[in-house]
VEXVO-123009 format. One record per residue (C-alpha): residue in three letters; x, y, z. Coordinates in steps of 0.25 Angstrom, whole numbers, plus 5000, padded with zeros to 4 digits. Layout:
residues N
AlaXYZ;...
//
This chain:
residues 440
Unk503147995030;Unk503448125022;Unk504048245028;Unk502748315025;Unk501948205032;Unk502848215044;Unk502748365045;Unk501148365043;Unk501048265055;Unk501848375064;Unk501148505059;Unk499748455057;Unk498948505069;Unk498448395077;Unk496948365080;Unk497148415094;Unk497748545088;Unk496648565078;Unk495648545088;Unk496248645098;Unk496448755087;Unk494948735082;Unk494548745097;Unk495248875099;Unk494848925086;Unk493348895089;Unk493448955102;Unk494149085097;Unk493049105086;Unk491949085096;Unk492549195105;Unk492749285093;Unk491249265088;Unk490749285102;Unk491549415103;Unk491049465089;Unk489549435094;Unk489749495108;Unk490349625101;Unk489349625090;Unk490449625079;Unk490249605064;Unk491449515063;Unk491549375057;Unk492749295063;Unk493449175055;Unk494649095056;Unk495649105044;Unk497049055042;Unk497648915044;Unk496648865055;Unk495348865047;Unk496148815035;Unk496748705042;Unk498148735038;Unk498748765051;Unk499948705058;Unk499948665073;Unk500448805077;Unk499148875072;Unk498549015075;Unk497149065073;Unk496749175063;Unk495349245065;Unk494849345055;Unk493849445060;Unk493049475048;Unk492249615048;Unk491249665038;Unk491949745027;Unk491149865031;Unk491949875044;Unk492949985045;Unk494349935045;Unk494750005058;Unk493449945065;Unk493749805059;Unk495149805064;Unk494849865078;Unk493749765081;Unk494549655076;Unk495749685084;Unk494949705096;Unk494349565094;Unk495749515094;Unk496149585107;Unk494849535114;Unk494849395109;Unk496249345108;Unk496849465116;Unk497849475104;Unk498849575099;Unk498549665087;Unk499449665075;Unk499449765063;Unk500049705051;Unk499249715038;Unk498049705046;Unk497749715061;Unk497449585069;Unk497549525083;Unk498449415086;Unk498349335100;Unk498049205106;Unk496849125108;Unk497049005118;Unk498348955112;Unk498248995098;Unk498749125091;Unk497549205085;Unk497549315075;Unk496249395074;Unk496149475061;Unk495049575058;Unk494649575043;Unk493549605033;Unk492449505030;Unk492549505015;Unk491849405005;Unk493049414994;Unk494549434994;Unk494249544985;Unk493649624996;Unk494949625005;Unk494949745014;Unk496149705023;Unk497349615021;Unk496749505029;Unk495349505023;Unk495649385013;Unk496149295024;Unk494849225026;Unk494749195011;Unk496149135012;Unk495649035023;Unk494449005014;Unk495248975002;Unk496248885009;Unk495048805015;Unk494448785001;Unk495748724996;Unk496248635008;Unk496048495014;Unk496648425026;Unk497848375017;Unk498148505011;Unk498048575024;Unk499248485029;Unk499948525016;Unk499848665020;Unk500348635034;Unk501548575028;Unk501748705020;Unk501548795031;Unk502548715040;Unk503548715029;Unk503448865027;Unk503548885042;Unk504748785043;Unk505548855032;Unk505248995037;Unk504349045026;Unk502949035033;Unk502249165035;Unk501949295028;Unk502349385040;Unk503549485039;Unk504549395046;Unk504349275037;Unk503949345024;Unk503349205019;Unk502249115016;Unk500949135023;Unk500049025028;Unk499049055017;Unk500149045007;Unk500648915012;Unk499248865010;Unk499048914996;Unk500348864991;Unk500048724997;Unk498648724991;Unk499148774978;Unk500248664976;Unk499448554982;Unk500248524994;Unk501448555002;Unk502448474994;Unk501948514981;Unk502048664985;Unk503448644990;Unk503848584976;Unk503148694969;Unk503848804978;Unk505248744976;Unk505148794962;Unk504548934965;Unk505249054959;Unk505149194963;Unk503849254958;Unk503049114958;Unk501649144957;Unk500549054963;Unk499049074958;Unk498048984965;Unk496749054961;Unk497049174952;Unk498249264950;Unk498149414954;Unk498949534950;Unk500449514947;Unk501249514960;Unk502849514962;Unk503249434974;Unk504149314976;Unk502949224976;Unk501549254971;Unk500349174976;Unk499049244972;Unk498049234984;Unk496849144979;Unk495949224987;Unk496449364982;Unk497249354969;Unk497749494971;Unk498649454983;Unk499949374984;Unk499849274995;Unk501349274995;Unk501649424996;Unk502349405009;Unk503349305004;Unk504749355004;Unk505749314993;Unk506649245003;Unk505549175010;Unk505049124996;Unk506449074992;Unk506549005006;Unk505248935003;Unk505748884989;Unk507048844995;Unk506348765006;Unk505448694996;Unk506648654988;Unk507348605000;Unk506148525005;Unk505948454992;Unk507448404992;Unk507448365007;Unk506148375015;Unk506348375030;Unk505548425042;Unk506548535044;Unk505748615034;Unk504548615043;Unk505248605056;Unk506548675054;Unk507648675065;Unk507948795073;Unk509148875067;Unk510348865076;Unk510848995082;Unk512349005079;Unk513349035090;Unk514149165090;Unk515349085085;Unk514549025074;Unk513949155069;Unk515349215069;Unk515949095062;Unk514849105051;Unk515149255049;Unk516649225048;Unk516349125037;Unk515349225030;Unk516349335032;Unk515149435033;Unk514749545042;Unk513549565051;Unk512749685055;Unk511549695064;Unk510549805064;Unk509449805075;Unk508249895079;Unk507249905090;Unk506049815087;Unk504849905083;Unk503549885090;Unk502749825078;Unk502049695076;Unk502849575072;Unk502549575057;Unk502949715055;Unk504149695063;Unk504649585054;Unk504349685042;Unk505149785048;Unk506349685051;Unk506349645036;Unk506249785031;Unk507349835040;Unk508249715036;Unk508049725021;Unk508249885022;Unk509549865029;Unk510049755019;Unk509849855008;Unk510649955014;Unk511749865018;Unk511749805004;Unk511749944998;Unk512949985005;Unk513749855001;Unk513749785014;Unk512949675008;Unk511949595017;Unk512049445016;Unk510949415025;Unk510149475036;Unk509249425048;Unk508349505058;Unk507649475071;Unk507149545083;Unk508049535095;Unk507849595108;Unk506749695102;Unk507749735091;Unk507649705076;Unk508949645073;Unk509449625059;Unk510849555056;Unk511449575042;Unk512649485037;Unk513449575027;Unk514549555017;Unk515249665024;Unk514949775035;Unk516149865031;Unk516549915017;Unk517649995012;Unk517650145014;Unk517550164999;Unk517050084987;Unk517150094971;Unk516050174965;Unk515850154950;Unk515550274942;Unk515150294927;Unk516050254915;Unk517150344912;Unk516650384899;Unk515250434903;Unk514950584906;Unk514450554920;Unk515850514923;Unk516250654925;Unk515250684936;Unk515750554943;Unk517250604942;Unk516850734948;Unk516050674959;Unk517150584964;Unk518350684960;Unk518650704975;Unk518250574980;Unk519050544993;Unk519250394989;Unk519950434976;Unk519650484962;Unk518750404952;Unk519450294944;Unk519050214932;Unk518650074934;Unk518249984922;Unk517850114914;Unk517050174925;Unk517350284935;Unk517450234949;Unk517850294963;Unk518150244976;Unk516950294984;Unk516850314999;Unk515750225005;Unk514550285012;Unk514650175023;Unk515750075025;Unk515049995036;Unk513749935037;Unk513449985051;Unk513750135047;Unk512850115034;Unk511650065042;Unk511850175053;Unk511750285042;Unk510750215032;Unk509750145040;Unk508850265040;Unk508650255025;Unk508750105024;Unk507250085024;Unk507149995037;Unk505749965043;Unk505050085047;Unk504750035061;Unk506250015064;Unk506850125073;Unk508150165067;Unk508550225080;Unk508650085087;Unk509650035076;Unk510849955081;Unk511849905071;Unk512749795076;Unk513949765068;Unk514649635064;Unk515449595077;Unk514349635086;Unk513349565078;Unk514149435078;Unk514249445093;Unk512949505098;Unk511849485088;Unk510849375091;Unk511449235087;Unk510049185082;Unk509949305072;Unk511349285067;Unk511149135065;Unk509949165056;Unk510849255048;Unk511949165047;Unk511349025046;Unk510749025031;Unk510148885032;Unk508648875029;Unk507848835042;Unk507648695036;Unk509148675034;Unk509448695048;
//
C-alpha cells in the first residue's frame, strides 16, 4: 500500500464522524432558521467551507454565512449577524478583515459570518461575500476521489507547517489547497508540479486578471481580480517547494504526521551557541489585548522591524523566533555579534574630486584621527553611534517601525548570558534547531 493510501485511511473521516458532523450541522441550521423566523429577519443562512464541499479532515469546524440583502446598511448587517452568533452559539466576536462570531455548538467549533447575498462575485461589498461562490465552484469540480486527494494536500500542508492564511502561518488557505489539487489533477501531480515552482509562478484556472506581484499568483476562478495566494509569504512558499522535493525523493508519513520537536537542554543550547560562536539577544513586550490574528501580525511586524535595525547597525541577524510567554511577546535574535568596536572605517570620496575638500573639512578635528588615503579614496576612523546591540535598541526602538499595538514602555532587553540561562528553552530550541519538521 502506498504512503498516500495509508494516510487517506487515517485522515478520511469515518462514517460515524460524517454522520455526527451532519447531525450537528443540521441541528444548528434548524436552530438558526427558527431564530430567523422568530425574529422576523431577512437573512438566508448557508454552510460554506470544507463541510459542504466534502473536503474536511476529521478535525473539522463549521462555517455558517448569514446572507443579508444588499440593501441592508452594513452596520445593521454586522450588528444583527453578531447578535445571532452571541444568541445561538454564545460565541466570541472577532474583528479582522470582517467581523464574525466564533464559538462552539455541541462539540464542534463554529464561525458565524454576516455577509451580503449577492448574485455575482462582481458585486462583492465585503471581503467575505465571495466565499459562497468558492464553495459552489469547488462543488462543481470534485468527486469523492478528488476530495480524498484534497484531504491529502491539506494534511501535507498542515504537517509541514504551511497550512493557513492566518498571520501566524502566512501560508496556503484551505481553498487554495483545493484549487491547486484540482488544477493539477491530484495530490501527487500537484506535488510534482510544485517541486518545480519558481518565485512568481502564475496559475490561471479560469481566466487571468490584472498583473500581480507576489511569490505565487493564483487568480481566483470566482473573481479574477483577486490573488488566492496573497497571504503566502516567500519563506512559506519556499518551504512548500522544498518539502515537495523531499517528499518525491523519500515519501514518508512524517510529512503528514511530523514528530514533535525536542526541547534542547540548557547544556545543549549553550553547546550549540559555542559551536556557532554567535550571540543572543531577547526583546520582550507586554502582550496587547487584541485578537489572535492581529497579535500575530504585530509579532511579525515587530520582529522584522527590529531585524532591520540590527542589520542597519551591523549587528547582523542570522535568525529570529518569537512567541507569547507569560503574557509577553518574546522575540529572540541570533546575531553575528552583539558588540562592535567603538569606531569603524568610513569611506569618503576619491581624492581627486572637488567634494573631497568638504569631506576633509568635516573630519579635520575627528577625535579618532585625521582622514587617510585608502585605495584612492579618503577614509576616516569614525566613532560609532552605538557599540552594543542593547544600547542601539534602547535608543532606536521608537523609530524602528514596530507594531502600533506594542507598548514601548514595557520593553525589556535581555542580553546574551541571561538569554542563555533564563529565556524559554522551547523558544531557543526553535531558534537553534534548523531541521525541517519532517526531518526530526
